[in-house]
C-alpha positions as CSV (number, residue, x, y, z in Angstrom):
1,X,20.3,3.1,-12.2
2,X,18.7,3.1,-15.6
3,X,20.7,4.8,-18.4
4,X,17.9,5.8,-20.7
5,X,16.1,9.0,-19.7
6,X,13.7,11.2,-21.6
7,X,14.4,15.0,-21.6
8,X,11.4,15.6,-19.4
9,X,12.5,13.1,-16.8
10,X,16.0,14.5,-16.8
11,X,14.7,18.0,-16.0
12,X,12.3,16.7,-13.4
13,X,14.8,14.5,-11.5
14,X,18.2,16.1,-12.0
15,X,17.6,19.8,-11.6
16,X,19.2,21.2,-8.3
17,X,16.5,23.2,-6.5
18,X,16.0,25.0,-3.2
19,X,18.5,23.7,-0.5
20,X,20.5,21.9,-3.2
21,X,21.8,25.3,-4.5
22,X,22.9,26.2,-1.0
23,X,25.0,23.0,-0.7
24,X,26.6,23.7,-4.1
25,X,27.2,27.4,-3.6
26,X,30.9,27.2,-2.5
27,X,32.0,24.6,-5.0
28,X,33.3,25.1,-8.5
29,X,34.7,23.2,-11.5
30,X,34.6,19.4,-11.6
31,X,33.9,19.4,-7.9
32,X,30.7,21.4,-8.5
33,X,29.6,19.1,-11.3
34,X,30.4,15.9,-9.3
35,X,28.7,17.0,-6.2
36,X,25.4,17.8,-7.9
37,X,25.4,14.5,-9.7
38,X,26.3,12.7,-6.4
39,X,23.5,14.5,-4.6
40,X,20.8,13.8,-7.1
41,X,21.9,10.2,-7.6
42,X,21.6,9.6,-3.8
43,X,18.1,11.3,-3.8
44,X,17.0,9.0,-6.5
45,X,18.6,5.7,-5.5
46,X,19.2,6.0,-1.8
47,X,22.8,5.1,-2.3
48,X,26.0,6.5,-3.7
49,X,27.4,5.3,-7.0
50,X,30.6,3.1,-7.1
51,X,31.8,4.4,-10.5
52,X,31.2,7.6,-12.4
53,X,29.9,5.4,-15.3
54,X,26.7,4.9,-13.2
55,X,25.7,8.5,-13.9
56,X,23.4,8.5,-17.0
57,X,25.0,10.4,-19.8
58,X,21.9,12.4,-20.4
59,X,22.0,13.6,-16.8
60,X,25.6,14.4,-17.0
61,X,25.1,16.6,-20.0
62,X,22.1,18.3,-18.5
63,X,23.6,19.0,-15.1
64,X,26.8,20.2,-16.8
65,X,24.8,22.9,-18.6
66,X,23.0,23.9,-15.4
67,X,26.2,24.4,-13.3
68,X,28.2,25.8,-16.2
69,X,30.9,23.2,-16.1
70,X,32.0,21.1,-19.2
71,X,30.7,17.6,-19.1
72,X,34.1,16.3,-19.9
73,X,35.4,17.6,-16.5
74,X,33.5,14.8,-14.7
75,X,36.5,12.5,-15.5
76,X,38.5,14.7,-13.0
77,X,36.1,14.0,-10.2
78,X,37.5,11.0,-8.2
79,X,34.8,9.2,-6.2
80,X,37.5,7.6,-3.9
81,X,39.1,10.9,-3.0
82,X,39.0,12.6,0.4
83,X,37.0,15.4,-1.2
84,X,34.3,13.0,-2.5
85,X,34.2,11.3,0.9
86,X,33.5,14.7,2.5
87,X,30.8,15.3,0.0
88,X,29.1,12.0,0.8
89,X,29.1,13.0,4.5
90,X,27.7,16.4,3.7
91,X,24.9,14.8,1.6
92,X,24.0,12.3,4.3
93,X,23.6,15.0,6.9
94,X,21.6,17.2,4.6
95,X,19.2,14.4,3.7
96,X,19.0,12.8,7.2
97,X,20.8,9.6,6.4
98,X,23.6,7.8,8.3
99,X,26.1,5.0,7.4
100,X,25.1,1.4,8.2
101,X,26.7,-0.3,11.2
102,X,27.4,-4.0,11.8
103,X,24.3,-4.1,13.9
104,X,22.3,-2.7,11.0
105,X,23.7,-5.3,8.7
106,X,22.7,-8.1,11.1
107,X,19.3,-6.6,11.5
108,X,18.8,-6.3,7.8
109,X,20.0,-9.9,7.2
110,X,17.4,-11.1,9.7
111,X,14.7,-9.0,8.2
112,X,15.5,-10.2,4.7
113,X,15.6,-13.9,5.8
114,X,12.4,-13.7,7.7
115,X,10.2,-11.4,5.5
116,X,11.5,-11.5,1.9
117,X,13.4,-14.7,1.2
118,X,10.5,-17.0,1.9
119,X,8.4,-15.4,-0.8
120,X,11.0,-14.0,-3.2
121,X,13.8,-16.1,-4.8
122,X,15.3,-13.8,-7.4
123,X,18.5,-12.3,-6.2
124,X,18.1,-9.0,-8.0
125,X,14.7,-8.5,-6.3
126,X,16.2,-9.4,-2.9
127,X,18.8,-6.7,-3.5
128,X,16.1,-4.2,-4.5
129,X,14.1,-5.0,-1.4
130,X,17.1,-4.5,0.8
131,X,17.8,-1.1,-0.8
132,X,14.2,0.0,-0.3
133,X,14.3,-1.0,3.4
134,X,17.6,0.9,3.9
135,X,16.0,4.0,2.4
136,X,13.0,3.6,4.6
137,X,15.3,3.3,7.7
138,X,17.3,6.4,6.4
139,X,20.4,4.3,6.3
140,X,23.0,4.4,3.6
141,X,23.2,0.8,2.2
142,X,26.2,-1.1,3.4
143,X,28.9,-1.9,0.9
144,X,28.5,-5.7,1.5
145,X,25.1,-6.0,0.0
146,X,25.9,-9.2,-1.9
147,X,27.1,-10.8,1.3
148,X,24.0,-9.7,3.2
149,X,21.8,-11.2,0.5
150,X,23.7,-14.5,0.5
151,X,23.6,-14.7,4.3
152,X,19.9,-14.0,4.4
153,X,19.2,-16.7,1.8
154,X,21.3,-19.2,3.7
155,X,19.5,-18.4,6.9
156,X,16.1,-18.7,5.3
157,X,17.0,-22.1,3.9
158,X,18.1,-23.3,7.3
159,X,14.8,-22.2,8.8
160,X,12.8,-23.8,6.0
161,X,14.7,-27.1,6.4
162,X,14.3,-27.1,10.2
163,X,10.6,-26.4,9.9
164,X,10.0,-29.1,7.3
165,X,12.0,-31.8,9.2
166,X,10.0,-30.9,12.4
167,X,6.7,-31.2,10.6
168,X,7.6,-34.5,9.0
169,X,8.4,-36.3,12.2
170,X,11.2,-38.8,12.7
171,X,9.3,-41.8,11.1
172,X,8.3,-40.0,7.9
173,X,11.7,-38.3,7.5
174,X,13.3,-41.8,7.8
175,X,11.1,-43.1,5.1
176,X,12.1,-40.3,2.8
177,X,15.8,-40.7,3.5
178,X,15.5,-44.5,2.7
179,X,14.7,-43.6,-0.9
180,X,18.3,-42.7,-1.8
181,X,20.8,-44.9,0.0
182,X,23.0,-47.1,-2.1
183,X,21.5,-50.6,-2.6
184,X,17.9,-49.5,-2.2
185,X,16.8,-50.3,-5.7
186,X,13.0,-49.9,-4.9
187,X,13.5,-46.4,-3.4
188,X,15.7,-45.3,-6.3
189,X,13.2,-46.7,-8.8
190,X,10.3,-44.8,-7.1
191,X,12.4,-41.6,-7.1
192,X,13.1,-42.0,-10.8
193,X,9.4,-42.7,-11.6
194,X,8.4,-39.6,-9.8
195,X,10.4,-37.5,-12.2
196,X,8.7,-39.0,-15.2
197,X,5.5,-37.6,-16.9
198,X,2.5,-39.9,-17.3
199,X,2.9,-40.1,-21.0
200,X,0.2,-40.8,-23.6
201,X,-3.3,-41.3,-22.5
202,X,-4.1,-45.0,-22.0
203,X,-4.9,-47.7,-19.6
204,X,-1.3,-48.6,-19.0
205,X,-0.3,-45.0,-18.1
206,X,-3.3,-44.6,-15.8
207,X,-2.5,-47.8,-13.9
208,X,1.2,-46.7,-13.7
209,X,0.2,-43.4,-12.2
210,X,-2.1,-45.1,-9.7
211,X,0.8,-47.3,-8.6
212,X,3.1,-44.3,-8.3
213,X,0.5,-42.3,-6.2
214,X,0.0,-45.3,-3.9
215,X,3.7,-45.6,-3.3
216,X,4.0,-41.9,-2.5
217,X,1.1,-42.0,-0.1
218,X,2.8,-44.8,1.7
219,X,5.5,-42.4,2.7
220,X,3.0,-40.8,5.1
221,X,3.6,-37.1,4.3
222,X,1.6,-35.0,6.8
223,X,-1.4,-33.0,5.5
224,X,-0.6,-29.3,5.0
225,X,3.2,-29.9,5.1
226,X,3.8,-26.8,3.0
227,X,0.4,-25.1,3.4
228,X,1.8,-21.9,4.8
229,X,4.8,-21.8,2.5
230,X,5.2,-19.8,-0.7
231,X,4.4,-21.9,-3.8
232,X,7.4,-20.4,-5.5
233,X,9.6,-21.6,-2.6
234,X,8.3,-25.1,-2.7
235,X,8.5,-25.1,-6.5
236,X,12.1,-24.0,-6.4
237,X,13.1,-26.9,-4.0
238,X,11.1,-29.3,-6.2
239,X,12.9,-28.1,-9.3
240,X,16.2,-28.5,-7.5
241,X,15.4,-32.0,-6.4
242,X,14.1,-33.2,-9.8
243,X,17.5,-32.4,-11.4
244,X,19.5,-34.4,-8.8
245,X,20.7,-38.0,-9.0
246,X,20.6,-40.3,-5.9
247,X,24.3,-39.6,-5.4
248,X,23.7,-35.9,-5.4
249,X,21.1,-36.4,-2.6
250,X,23.6,-38.4,-0.6
251,X,26.2,-35.6,-0.9
252,X,23.9,-33.0,0.8
253,X,23.3,-32.5,4.5
254,X,20.6,-34.7,6.0
255,X,18.2,-31.8,6.7
256,X,18.6,-30.4,3.2
257,X,18.2,-33.9,1.7
258,X,15.0,-34.5,3.7
259,X,13.6,-31.2,2.6
260,X,14.4,-31.8,-1.0
261,X,12.8,-35.2,-1.0
262,X,9.7,-33.9,0.9
263,X,9.2,-31.0,-1.6
264,X,9.6,-33.4,-4.5
265,X,7.2,-36.1,-3.1
266,X,4.6,-33.6,-1.8
267,X,4.5,-31.7,-5.1
268,X,4.4,-34.9,-7.2
269,X,1.6,-36.4,-5.0
270,X,-0.6,-33.4,-5.8
271,X,0.5,-33.4,-9.5
272,X,-0.1,-37.1,-9.9
273,X,-3.6,-36.8,-8.4
274,X,-4.4,-34.0,-10.9
275,X,-2.9,-36.1,-13.7
276,X,-5.1,-39.1,-12.8
277,X,-8.2,-37.0,-13.0
278,X,-7.1,-35.6,-16.4
279,X,-6.2,-39.1,-17.6
280,X,-9.6,-40.4,-16.5
281,X,-11.5,-37.6,-18.3
282,X,-9.3,-38.0,-21.4
283,X,-9.7,-41.8,-21.3
284,X,-13.5,-41.6,-21.0
285,X,-13.6,-39.2,-24.0
286,X,-11.3,-41.5,-25.9
287,X,-13.6,-44.6,-25.2
288,X,-16.7,-42.6,-26.1
289,X,-15.3,-41.1,-29.3
290,X,-14.1,-44.6,-30.4
291,X,-17.5,-46.1,-29.7
292,X,-19.3,-43.2,-31.6
293,X,-17.0,-43.7,-34.6
294,X,-17.6,-47.4,-34.7
295,X,-21.4,-47.0,-34.5
296,X,-21.3,-44.3,-37.2
297,X,-19.5,-46.6,-39.5
298,X,-22.1,-49.3,-38.9
299,X,-25.0,-47.0,-39.4
300,X,-23.5,-45.5,-42.5
301,X,-23.2,-49.0,-44.0
302,X,-26.7,-49.9,-43.0
303,X,-28.5,-46.6,-43.8
304,X,-29.8,-45.6,-47.2
305,X,-31.6,-42.3,-47.3
306,X,-35.0,-42.7,-48.9
307,X,-36.1,-39.7,-51.1
308,X,-39.8,-38.5,-51.6
309,X,-41.1,-39.9,-48.3
310,X,-44.2,-37.6,-48.5
311,X,-45.2,-39.0,-51.9
312,X,-44.6,-42.6,-50.7
313,X,-46.8,-41.9,-47.6
314,X,-49.6,-40.6,-49.8
315,X,-49.6,-43.6,-52.1
316,X,-49.5,-46.0,-49.1
317,X,-52.5,-44.2,-47.5
318,X,-54.4,-44.2,-50.7
319,X,-53.8,-47.9,-51.3
320,X,-54.7,-48.7,-47.7
321,X,-58.0,-46.7,-47.8
322,X,-58.9,-48.1,-51.2
323,X,-58.5,-51.7,-50.2
324,X,-58.9,-52.0,-46.5
325,X,-59.7,-55.7,-46.6
326,X,-56.5,-56.7,-48.4
327,X,-53.1,-57.8,-47.0
328,X,-50.0,-55.7,-46.8
329,X,-48.2,-57.9,-49.3
330,X,-51.1,-57.8,-51.8
331,X,-52.0,-54.1,-51.3
332,X,-49.0,-52.1,-50.3
333,X,-46.0,-53.9,-51.7
334,X,-47.1,-53.4,-55.3
335,X,-47.5,-49.6,-54.7
336,X,-44.1,-48.9,-53.1
337,X,-42.1,-52.1,-53.1
338,X,-40.8,-54.2,-50.3
339,X,-37.2,-52.9,-50.6
340,X,-38.3,-49.2,-50.3
341,X,-40.3,-50.1,-47.2
342,X,-37.4,-51.8,-45.6
343,X,-35.2,-48.8,-46.3
344,X,-37.7,-46.6,-44.7
345,X,-37.7,-48.7,-41.6
346,X,-33.9,-48.7,-41.4
347,X,-33.8,-44.9,-41.7
348,X,-36.5,-44.5,-39.0
349,X,-34.5,-46.7,-36.6
350,X,-31.4,-44.7,-37.2
351,X,-32.5,-41.8,-35.1
352,X,-30.7,-40.1,-32.2
353,X,-32.2,-42.4,-29.5
354,X,-31.1,-45.5,-31.3
355,X,-27.7,-44.0,-32.0
356,X,-27.1,-43.2,-28.3
357,X,-28.3,-46.6,-27.3
358,X,-26.0,-48.3,-29.7
359,X,-23.1,-46.1,-28.6
360,X,-23.8,-47.0,-25.0
361,X,-23.9,-50.7,-25.8
362,X,-20.6,-50.5,-27.8
363,X,-19.0,-48.4,-25.0
364,X,-20.0,-50.9,-22.3
365,X,-18.7,-53.8,-24.4
366,X,-15.4,-52.0,-24.9
367,X,-15.1,-51.3,-21.2
368,X,-16.0,-54.8,-20.0
369,X,-13.4,-56.4,-22.4
370,X,-10.4,-54.1,-21.8
371,X,-10.9,-51.0,-19.6
372,X,-12.6,-52.9,-16.6
373,X,-9.1,-53.0,-14.9
374,X,-9.2,-49.2,-14.7
375,X,-12.2,-48.4,-12.5
376,X,-11.7,-50.3,-9.2
377,X,-8.1,-49.2,-8.6
378,X,-8.9,-45.6,-9.7
379,X,-11.9,-45.3,-7.4
380,X,-10.0,-46.8,-4.5
381,X,-7.2,-44.3,-5.1
382,X,-9.1,-41.0,-5.6
383,X,-11.5,-39.5,-3.1
384,X,-14.7,-37.8,-4.4
385,X,-16.2,-35.0,-2.4
386,X,-18.8,-32.4,-3.0
387,X,-20.3,-29.7,-0.8
388,X,-23.3,-29.1,-3.0
389,X,-26.2,-31.1,-1.7
390,X,-27.8,-31.2,-5.2
391,X,-25.0,-33.6,-6.3
392,X,-25.1,-35.8,-3.2
393,X,-26.8,-38.7,-5.0
394,X,-23.9,-38.7,-7.5
395,X,-21.3,-38.8,-4.8
396,X,-23.2,-41.6,-3.0
397,X,-23.3,-43.5,-6.3
398,X,-19.5,-43.1,-6.7
399,X,-19.0,-44.3,-3.1
400,X,-21.1,-47.4,-3.9
401,X,-19.3,-48.0,-7.1
402,X,-16.0,-47.8,-5.3
403,X,-17.2,-50.4,-2.9
404,X,-19.0,-52.8,-5.2
405,X,-17.3,-52.1,-8.5
406,X,-15.3,-55.3,-8.3
407,X,-17.1,-58.2,-6.7
408,X,-15.7,-61.7,-7.2
409,X,-13.5,-60.4,-10.0
410,X,-16.4,-59.1,-12.0
411,X,-17.6,-55.5,-12.4
412,X,-21.2,-54.9,-11.5
413,X,-23.2,-52.2,-13.3
414,X,-26.2,-50.5,-11.6
415,X,-28.9,-49.1,-13.8
416,X,-32.0,-47.1,-13.0
417,X,-34.4,-49.1,-10.9
418,X,-31.7,-51.6,-9.5
419,X,-31.8,-52.2,-5.8
420,X,-28.3,-51.1,-4.6
421,X,-27.0,-52.2,-1.2
422,X,-26.6,-49.1,1.1
423,X,-24.9,-50.6,4.2
424,X,-21.7,-49.0,5.2
425,X,-21.8,-46.1,2.9
426,X,-20.9,-42.7,4.5
């Protein structure tokens, strides 16, 4: 029970009213004070306190003033005495509660394991859920709450392990167990790699993640292995597995070991797929940004901004109209100068369209010389799907690229107007 109470809450929750006064009528002294506190505590919590220190001091002071008994006399009220036990019986009968039996404990353990443990992992919340259920059933919570919670968690874990092993099948479970035996360096290396983050954005990290994802897929984990399980539950088993060494796995029971490995591999498979997509996007941005910076440096070196273009245009027009039969070199160069005209041409060429075209050329050059290794394995690893028919041509293009991206060891680019083979594309 919380220990901090406002004066308004104390009055609202700890004042004996109606039938309460009848129950207290024949009691006096410390017994009177202890009984009222015990009664109101049970009404609020649905259980009896184990120690007098559980009573909030603000409530003790307030109730002591209401029943006209000094607050210090509460120390004389022994919760383990025969008198206090009789008081608990009287309170139960008055409020319609009964003590919990062994059958109740077994039923509560099963309810907690089936309904709460699969979605709630924090022990304090499991305990709170148990107390709420006891109150709903009008049962005084059993004294062995911690044991019930521990038994429910153990039962829920056994059910989860059995369900996971059954869904995996014998073959897949065997492949998972083969990751951790002594002497299996490949399996142990894969397990270690699954625990590592992809690292900095780059071609090497992307290819490493592709290799990792391919290895996990070869384990053959069934689709929807944990589809109906709580994300918190799967995350907890994954977190537990990621901290374990191969020797720790070998020390656990086989069904627990299988479940830990399945949770780790299934979670990492989804995470690696997401990481690959993020790496691809980041890598494309990186290549594009690098190409833009390179082109900007080139254009900055080439470009000189020409001032007074309107005046230059007027002089050129006047000279051309005045001597239409003359040559450019004889008529226009003396008016403006060859160097100024060349600067004007350079500035005109450095427009947005030219900039984009140059960036595209630089980007393709960068890709073909270094990043070409990235696309074929990536497209062969990831699946691209879209339910929006407006984007179907894009998905068809990706499917084609995945099939024809690497022909005879060379990447083929398809531009607008190219005839692209369509056979075999779904």
